[in-house]
N, C-alpha and C positions, 0 to 999 in steps of 0.2 A: 570465550564469554559468559557471562554470568548467567546464572539460573534463569530457566526459562520464564518464571514466574516473576521473578524479580527484574528481569530485561523486559517485559511486558510494564510489568506495574511502573516502572521507574517510565518507561517511555509515554503509557496514558496520563499519567500525574503532569507531564511536563508539556505535551504536545499543547495545550490549547487554541486557541481559534486561528493566529500567523501562519497560513499555511509553510513558509520560506521557514520558519523555523522550528517545523513537524519534518522536514527532510536533515535538519542540524540535529536534531535531539535524537532521531532513528539512527545516525552516525556515531550521536554520543554512547547512546543507549546498547549498540554494539561493541564498545571496545575496539574499534579499529578495524573489525571484519568489513568487506567489501560487503559493500549494500550492492542490488539495483532496482531502481527509482523507474516508474512509469512518470515521464515528461509532461507537465502540465494537470496531473491530477493529486499536486503535493495536501491540497485541500480534503482528500477523499483518504489518506492515510489515518489508521488507526494507530498502530504502534508496530512494537517488534516481534515476532515468534522465534524459538529456535526451532527448528526443524531438521532431522537426521544433523544433529549437530551445529549445524549453520543458521546464523542468522538470518532471518529475512523480513522483509519491508511488509504489513499487513494493509489491506487497502481494503476498504469497504466499494464494493461492485455496483450496488444500487446507487450508490452517489458518483461513480464513475458514470453511470448509463446515464443520470436525470442530468449529467453535466454535458456529456456527447448531446443529448435533445436537445437541450437549451442551445448550449455555445453555437454550436455546427447544425443546428436547426434539420434533426434526423428524427424520424420516427421509434417509434420504442423498438419496434421488431428490428429497423435498421440498426440501432445504436446497439442491441444484443448483439446482433451479428456480428457488426465492426470490434466489439468488446472481447467477443468470443474468439474471434480469428486473431486478431493484432495485439490482444493483451493477455488475455487467460491462455491463449495457445499458447505463447513462445516458450521453448524452452530454455533451456542454459541452466550454467551453476550458478545459484543464490537467488532466481527466479523469485520475484514477488507472490504472496500470497493472499489470495482474492477471496474474502468470508461473505456471506450473508449475513446480515441484519435479521434477527426475526422481529 
């Protein structure tokens, strides 16, 4: 994989606003390394990062929580619990990174 900074900048500059394109742009930025995605939340993709020499998709956790509230009718507490257990709590090789925006 390219250097961490180069890969992140490449993915960020190409992401744009189309969620479907974000997934493909992450694949392109990872130079063929396998990536794990969170289905239904491509609009929350921020880019790609290198963690321990491995490419990982980076998501905005707050965007996912807001979407769970809006789309699935959850209150904030329920959406946060769902996110933490079903997404952030998932282990496995190549799992996504969830970041908190400031």
